[in-house]
C-alpha positions as protocol buffer text, in pm:
chain_id: "A"
residue {
  index: 1
  type: MET
  ca { x: 5257 y: 6580 z: 18808 }
}
residue {
  index: 2
  type: SER
  ca { x: 5562 y: 6568 z: 18579 }
}
residue {
  index: 3
  type: ASP
  ca { x: 5768 y: 6691 z: 18876 }
}
residue {
  index: 4
  type: ASP
  ca { x: 5671 y: 6370 z: 19056 }
}
residue {
  index: 5
  type: GLU
  ca { x: 5977 y: 6172 z: 18938 }
}
residue {
  index: 6
  type: GLY
  ca { x: 5916 y: 5904 z: 19201 }
}
residue {
  index: 7
  type: ALA
  ca { x: 5591 y: 5788 z: 19040 }
}
residue {
  index: 8
  type: SER
  ca { x: 5607 y: 5488 z: 18810 }
}
residue {
  index: 9
  type: PRO
  ca { x: 5441 y: 5496 z: 18467 }
}
residue {
  index: 10
  type: ARG
  ca { x: 5163 y: 5271 z: 18602 }
}
residue {
  index: 11
  type: GLU
  ca { x: 5101 y: 5510 z: 18893 }
}
residue {
  index: 12
  type: LEU
  ca { x: 5092 y: 5803 z: 18651 }
}
residue {
  index: 13
  type: VAL
  ca { x: 4829 y: 5627 z: 18437 }
}
residue {
  index: 14
  type: VAL
  ca { x: 4612 y: 5559 z: 18744 }
}
residue {
  index: 15
  type: GLU
  ca { x: 4648 y: 5922 z: 18852 }
}
residue {
  index: 16
  type: ALA
  ca { x: 4571 y: 6048 z: 18500 }
}
residue {
  index: 17
  type: CYS
  ca { x: 4252 y: 5841 z: 18502 }
}
residue {
  index: 18
  type: ARG
  ca { x: 4149 y: 5969 z: 18845 }
}
residue {
  index: 19
  type: ARG
  ca { x: 4218 y: 6336 z: 18770 }
}
residue {
  index: 20
  type: ASP
  ca { x: 4117 y: 6341 z: 18401 }
}
residue {
  index: 21
  type: GLN
  ca { x: 4465 y: 6435 z: 18278 }
}
residue {
  index: 22
  type: PRO
  ca { x: 4519 y: 6251 z: 17948 }
}
residue {
  index: 23
  type: TYR
  ca { x: 4840 y: 6442 z: 17879 }
}
residue {
  index: 24
  type: LEU
  ca { x: 5014 y: 6227 z: 18144 }
}
residue {
  index: 25
  type: ILE
  ca { x: 4936 y: 5914 z: 17945 }
}
residue {
  index: 26
  type: GLU
  ca { x: 5039 y: 6087 z: 17623 }
}
residue {
  index: 27
  type: GLU
  ca { x: 5376 y: 6175 z: 17781 }
}
residue {
  index: 28
  type: ILE
  ca { x: 5433 y: 5810 z: 17876 }
}
residue {
  index: 29
  type: GLN
  ca { x: 5343 y: 5703 z: 17524 }
}
residue {
  index: 30
  type: GLU
  ca { x: 5582 y: 5954 z: 17369 }
}
residue {
  index: 31
  type: LYS
  ca { x: 5870 y: 5874 z: 17606 }
}
residue {
  index: 32
  type: SER
  ca { x: 5852 y: 5496 z: 17623 }
}
residue {
  index: 33
  type: TYR
  ca { x: 5627 y: 5363 z: 17349 }
}
residue {
  index: 34
  type: LYS
  ca { x: 5672 y: 5590 z: 17048 }
}
residue {
  index: 35
  type: ASP
  ca { x: 5612 y: 5380 z: 16734 }
}
residue {
  index: 36
  type: LYS
  ca { x: 5526 y: 5075 z: 16951 }
}
residue {
  index: 37
  type: PRO
  ca { x: 5143 y: 5073 z: 16952 }
}
residue {
  index: 38
  type: ASP
  ca { x: 5108 y: 4705 z: 17046 }
}
residue {
  index: 39
  type: GLU
  ca { x: 5347 y: 4735 z: 17342 }
}
residue {
  index: 40
  type: PHE
  ca { x: 5171 y: 5052 z: 17455 }
}
residue {
  index: 41
  type: ALA
  ca { x: 4831 y: 4882 z: 17440 }
}
residue {
  index: 42
  type: ASP
  ca { x: 4966 y: 4586 z: 17638 }
}
residue {
  index: 43
  type: PHE
  ca { x: 5104 y: 4824 z: 17900 }
}
residue {
  index: 44
  type: ILE
  ca { x: 4781 y: 5026 z: 17930 }
}
residue {
  index: 45
  type: ASN
  ca { x: 4565 y: 4712 z: 17933 }
}
residue {
  index: 46
  type: GLY
  ca { x: 4773 y: 4579 z: 18222 }
}
residue {
  index: 47
  type: VAL
  ca { x: 4743 y: 4887 z: 18444 }
}
residue {
  index: 48
  type: THR
  ca { x: 4519 y: 4835 z: 18749 }
}
residue {
  index: 49
  type: ASP
  ca { x: 4471 y: 5009 z: 19080 }
}
residue {
  index: 50
  type: SER
  ca { x: 4483 y: 4835 z: 19418 }
}
residue {
  index: 51
  type: MET
  ca { x: 4119 y: 4723 z: 19380 }
}
residue {
  index: 52
  type: GLY
  ca { x: 4178 y: 4559 z: 19043 }
}
residue {
  index: 53
  type: ASN
  ca { x: 4016 y: 4836 z: 18841 }
}
residue {
  index: 54
  type: HIS
  ca { x: 4165 y: 4887 z: 18496 }
}
residue {
  index: 55
  type: ALA
  ca { x: 4225 y: 5232 z: 18347 }
}
residue {
  index: 56
  type: LEU
  ca { x: 3881 y: 5250 z: 18184 }
}
residue {
  index: 57
  type: HIS
  ca { x: 3712 y: 5150 z: 18512 }
}
residue {
  index: 58
  type: ILE
  ca { x: 3892 y: 5433 z: 18691 }
}
residue {
  index: 59
  type: CYS
  ca { x: 3787 y: 5687 z: 18427 }
}
residue {
  index: 60
  type: ALA
  ca { x: 3424 y: 5571 z: 18452 }
}
residue {
  index: 61
  type: ALA
  ca { x: 3423 y: 5582 z: 18832 }
}
residue {
  index: 62
  type: TYR
  ca { x: 3576 y: 5930 z: 18850 }
}
residue {
  index: 63
  type: GLY
  ca { x: 3397 y: 6080 z: 18549 }
}
residue {
  index: 64
  type: SER
  ca { x: 3722 y: 6136 z: 18360 }
}
residue {
  index: 65
  type: TYR
  ca { x: 3572 y: 6191 z: 18016 }
}
residue {
  index: 66
  type: ASP
  ca { x: 3878 y: 6331 z: 17834 }
}
residue {
  index: 67
  type: THR
  ca { x: 4111 y: 6058 z: 17957 }
}
residue {
  index: 68
  type: MET
  ca { x: 3851 y: 5796 z: 17866 }
}
residue {
  index: 69
  type: ASP
  ca { x: 3834 y: 5944 z: 17517 }
}
residue {
  index: 70
  type: TYR
  ca { x: 4213 y: 5924 z: 17486 }
}
residue {
  index: 71
  type: LEU
  ca { x: 4222 y: 5562 z: 17604 }
}
residue {
  index: 72
  type: LEU
  ca { x: 3947 y: 5451 z: 17367 }
}
residue {
  index: 73
  type: ASP
  ca { x: 4154 y: 5579 z: 17074 }
}
residue {
  index: 74
  type: ILE
  ca { x: 4446 y: 5346 z: 17159 }
}
residue {
  index: 75
  type: TYR
  ca { x: 4489 y: 5070 z: 16904 }
}
residue {
  index: 76
  type: HIS
  ca { x: 4410 y: 4729 z: 17062 }
}
residue {
  index: 77
  type: PHE
  ca { x: 4276 y: 4888 z: 17381 }
}
residue {
  index: 78
  type: GLU
  ca { x: 4066 y: 4643 z: 17583 }
}
residue {
  index: 79
  type: VAL
  ca { x: 3719 y: 4793 z: 17621 }
}
residue {
  index: 80
  type: ASP
  ca { x: 3550 y: 4529 z: 17840 }
}
residue {
  index: 81
  type: PRO
  ca { x: 3789 y: 4433 z: 18119 }
}
residue {
  index: 82
  type: THR
  ca { x: 3631 y: 4311 z: 18442 }
}
residue {
  index: 83
  type: ASN
  ca { x: 3755 y: 4423 z: 18781 }
}
residue {
  index: 84
  type: ARG
  ca { x: 3874 y: 4183 z: 19046 }
}
residue {
  index: 85
  type: VAL
  ca { x: 3631 y: 4266 z: 19326 }
}
residue {
  index: 86
  type: ASP
  ca { x: 3285 y: 4260 z: 19163 }
}
residue {
  index: 87
  type: GLY
  ca { x: 3356 y: 4152 z: 18807 }
}
residue {
  index: 88
  type: ASP
  ca { x: 3221 y: 4488 z: 18690 }
}
residue {
  index: 89
  type: THR
  ca { x: 3298 y: 4628 z: 18347 }
}
residue {
  index: 90
  type: PRO
  ca { x: 3363 y: 4999 z: 18292 }
}
residue {
  index: 91
  type: LEU
  ca { x: 2998 y: 5029 z: 18183 }
}
residue {
  index: 92
  type: HIS
  ca { x: 2888 y: 4911 z: 18528 }
}
residue {
  index: 93
  type: LEU
  ca { x: 3101 y: 5183 z: 18690 }
}
residue {
  index: 94
  type: ALA
  ca { x: 2974 y: 5452 z: 18451 }
}
residue {
  index: 95
  type: VAL
  ca { x: 2619 y: 5357 z: 18554 }
}
residue {
  index: 96
  type: GLN
  ca { x: 2722 y: 5383 z: 18919 }
}
residue {
  index: 97
  type: HIS
  ca { x: 2871 y: 5728 z: 18850 }
}
residue {
  index: 98
  type: GLY
  ca { x: 2539 y: 5834 z: 18698 }
}
residue {
  index: 99
  type: ASN
  ca { x: 2337 y: 5690 z: 18985 }
}
residue {
  index: 100
  type: GLU
  ca { x: 2546 y: 5862 z: 19251 }
}
residue {
  index: 101
  type: LYS
  ca { x: 2701 y: 6175 z: 19098 }
}
residue {
  index: 102
  type: ASP
  ca { x: 2633 y: 6313 z: 18750 }
}
residue {
  index: 103
  type: ILE
  ca { x: 2377 y: 6159 z: 18516 }
}
residue {
  index: 104
  type: GLU
  ca { x: 2464 y: 6385 z: 18221 }
}
residue {
  index: 105
  type: LEU
  ca { x: 2835 y: 6302 z: 18237 }
}
residue {
  index: 106
  type: ALA
  ca { x: 2753 y: 5934 z: 18281 }
}
residue {
  index: 107
  type: MET
  ca { x: 2530 y: 5940 z: 17973 }
}
residue {
  index: 108
  type: SER
  ca { x: 2811 y: 6100 z: 17770 }
}
residue {
  index: 109
  type: MET
  ca { x: 3060 y: 5840 z: 17892 }
}
residue {
  index: 110
  type: LEU
  ca { x: 2817 y: 5555 z: 17821 }
}
residue {
  index: 111
  type: GLU
  ca { x: 2755 y: 5682 z: 17469 }
}
residue {
  index: 112
  type: MET
  ca { x: 3128 y: 5707 z: 17402 }
}
residue {
  index: 113
  type: MET
  ca { x: 3199 y: 5360 z: 17544 }
}
residue {
  index: 114
  type: LEU
  ca { x: 2911 y: 5196 z: 17357 }
}
residue {
  index: 115
  type: GLU
  ca { x: 3024 y: 5355 z: 17030 }
}
residue {
  index: 116
  type: ALA
  ca { x: 3376 y: 5224 z: 17099 }
}
residue {
  index: 117
  type: GLY
  ca { x: 3243 y: 4869 z: 17134 }
}
residue {
  index: 118
  type: CYS
  ca { x: 3185 y: 4815 z: 17506 }
}
residue {
  index: 119
  type: ASP
  ca { x: 2939 y: 4528 z: 17550 }
}
residue {
  index: 120
  type: PRO
  ca { x: 2633 y: 4601 z: 17769 }
}
residue {
  index: 121
  type: ARG
  ca { x: 2553 y: 4227 z: 17783 }
}
residue {
  index: 122
  type: VAL
  ca { x: 2846 y: 4140 z: 18013 }
}
residue {
  index: 123
  type: ARG
  ca { x: 2730 y: 4040 z: 18361 }
}
residue {
  index: 124
  type: ASN
  ca { x: 2921 y: 4103 z: 18683 }
}
residue {
  index: 125
  type: LYS
  ca { x: 2970 y: 3850 z: 18965 }
}
residue {
  index: 126
  type: LYS
  ca { x: 2620 y: 3930 z: 19094 }
}
residue {
  index: 127
  type: GLY
  ca { x: 2475 y: 3834 z: 18755 }
}
residue {
  index: 128
  type: GLN
  ca { x: 2389 y: 4196 z: 18670 }
}
residue {
  index: 129
  type: LYS
  ca { x: 2430 y: 4366 z: 18335 }
}
residue {
  index: 130
  type: PRO
  ca { x: 2495 y: 4742 z: 18346 }
}
residue {
  index: 131
  type: ALA
  ca { x: 2127 y: 4814 z: 18266 }
}
residue {
  index: 132
  type: ASP
  ca { x: 2026 y: 4612 z: 18574 }
}
residue {
  index: 133
  type: CYS
  ca { x: 2222 y: 4854 z: 18795 }
}
residue {
  index: 134
  type: VAL
  ca { x: 2048 y: 5172 z: 18677 }
}
residue {
  index: 135
  type: MET
  ca { x: 1833 y: 5346 z: 18939 }
}
residue {
  index: 136
  type: PRO
  ca { x: 1463 y: 5371 z: 18838 }
}
residue {
  index: 137
  type: GLN
  ca { x: 1466 y: 5750 z: 18797 }
}
residue {
  index: 138
  type: TYR
  ca { x: 1734 y: 5727 z: 18524 }
}
residue {
  index: 139
  type: ASN
  ca { x: 1530 y: 5544 z: 18264 }
}
residue {
  index: 140
  type: GLN
  ca { x: 1713 y: 5713 z: 17973 }
}
residue {
  index: 141
  type: MET
  ca { x: 2036 y: 5545 z: 18083 }
}
residue {
  index: 142
  type: ARG
  ca { x: 1870 y: 5203 z: 18103 }
}
residue {
  index: 143
  type: THR
  ca { x: 1702 y: 5256 z: 17765 }
}
residue {
  index: 144
  type: ALA
  ca { x: 2032 y: 5349 z: 17596 }
}
residue {
  index: 145
  type: LEU
  ca { x: 2203 y: 5036 z: 17731 }
}
residue {
  index: 146
  type: MET
  ca { x: 1912 y: 4808 z: 17642 }
}
residue {
  index: 147
  type: LYS
  ca { x: 1891 y: 4949 z: 17289 }
}
residue {
  index: 148
  type: VAL
  ca { x: 2257 y: 4868 z: 17221 }
}
residue {
  index: 149
  type: GLU
  ca { x: 2218 y: 4529 z: 17389 }
}
residue {
  index: 150
  type: TYR
  ca { x: 1925 y: 4449 z: 17157 }
}
residue {
  index: 151
  type: MET
  ca { x: 2118 y: 4566 z: 16850 }
}
residue {
  index: 152
  type: MET
  ca { x: 2412 y: 4344 z: 16943 }
}
residue {
  index: 153
  type: GLN
  ca { x: 2187 y: 4043 z: 17000 }
}
residue {
  index: 154
  type: GLU
  ca { x: 2028 y: 4097 z: 16659 }
}
residue {
  index: 155
  type: GLY
  ca { x: 2370 y: 4124 z: 16496 }
}
residue {
  index: 156
  type: GLN
  ca { x: 2324 y: 4488 z: 16406 }
}
residue {
  index: 157
  type: GLY
  ca { x: 2612 y: 4730 z: 16430 }
}
residue {
  index: 158
  type: VAL
  ca { x: 2606 y: 5013 z: 16679 }
}
residue {
  index: 159
  type: GLU
  ca { x: 2614 y: 5353 z: 16511 }
}
residue {
  index: 160
  type: GLY
  ca { x: 2962 y: 5496 z: 16553 }
}
residue {
  index: 161
  type: GLN
  ca { x: 3115 y: 5168 z: 16670 }
}
residue {
  index: 162
  type: GLY
  ca { x: 3482 y: 5168 z: 16577 }
}
residue {
  index: 163
  type: ARG
  ca { x: 3595 y: 5523 z: 16643 }
}
residue {
  index: 164
  type: ASP
  ca { x: 3839 y: 5717 z: 16433 }
}
residue {
  index: 165
  type: ASP
  ca { x: 4148 y: 5878 z: 16582 }
}
residue {
  index: 166
  type: ASP
  ca { x: 4010 y: 6230 z: 16555 }
}
residue {
  index: 167
  type: ASP
  ca { x: 3690 y: 6150 z: 16749 }
}
residue {
  index: 168
  type: ASP
  ca { x: 3479 y: 6377 z: 16530 }
}
residue {
  index: 169
  type: GLY
  ca { x: 3173 y: 6171 z: 16615 }
}
residue {
  index: 170
  type: PRO
  ca { x: 3038 y: 5858 z: 16454 }
}
residue {
  index: 171
  type: SER
  ca { x: 3200 y: 5755 z: 16127 }
}
residue {
  index: 172
  type: ASP
  ca { x: 2991 y: 5669 z: 15823 }
}
residue {
  index: 173
  type: GLY
  ca { x: 3233 y: 5423 z: 15668 }
}
residue {
  index: 174
  type: PRO
  ca { x: 3366 y: 5084 z: 15768 }
}
residue {
  index: 175
  type: SER
  ca { x: 3631 y: 5073 z: 16036 }
}
residue {
  index: 176
  type: ASP
  ca { x: 3910 y: 4833 z: 16120 }
}
residue {
  index: 177
  type: ASP
  ca { x: 3881 y: 4929 z: 16488 }
}
residue {
  index: 178
  type: GLU
  ca { x: 3596 y: 4688 z: 16559 }
}
residue {
  index: 179
  type: ASP
  ca { x: 3589 y: 4469 z: 16867 }
}
residue {
  index: 180
  type: ASP
  ca { x: 3748 y: 4127 z: 16808 }
}
residue {
  index: 181
  type: GLY
  ca { x: 3504 y: 3954 z: 17045 }
}
residue {
  index: 182
  type: GLN
  ca { x: 3753 y: 3951 z: 17331 }
}
residue {
  index: 183
  type: GLY
  ca { x: 3710 y: 4313 z: 17431 }
}
residue {
  index: 184
  type: LYS
  ca { x: 4000 y: 4441 z: 17220 }
}
residue {
  index: 185
  type: LYS
  ca { x: 3990 y: 4657 z: 16911 }
}
residue {
  index: 186
  type: GLN
  ca { x: 4147 y: 4519 z: 16597 }
}
């Protein structure tokens, strides 16, 4: 894809999210945003496809686990954007991916997103939370979402929330990467 000099950085991010190629985003970061984490986060948070899906939506819809992992490690990355068409969050699209394609991959993506601070309580334009969209045969997906939803309502932290840069699994200590209430990490 690096031979594709006609593609804009935004187009490369969308393509990276569709094809699970995080190195494309890393190249953009190194070329244009080295030592500018806030500007890079603003750029990534502003990337959408023609349907109004943000980068994390695209990863969830296409099952792009590695690119999702890379995005969730970006300082100030918005974890709960809603898309233009249905008002869905990336969690809604990960559920859809599980319902239609690969339940195991969807469960892994959901776990990663929930640990990063995605909020399962956000409703789409139809009034549905991600758990409401789970097909009956995938009860484990619904249960995982509802458990985190309950913990958030009770003011309990989610194990692993606020990921470290190495993504070695849940951290045991406090983190300054917690959600600021507006879908962005601090």
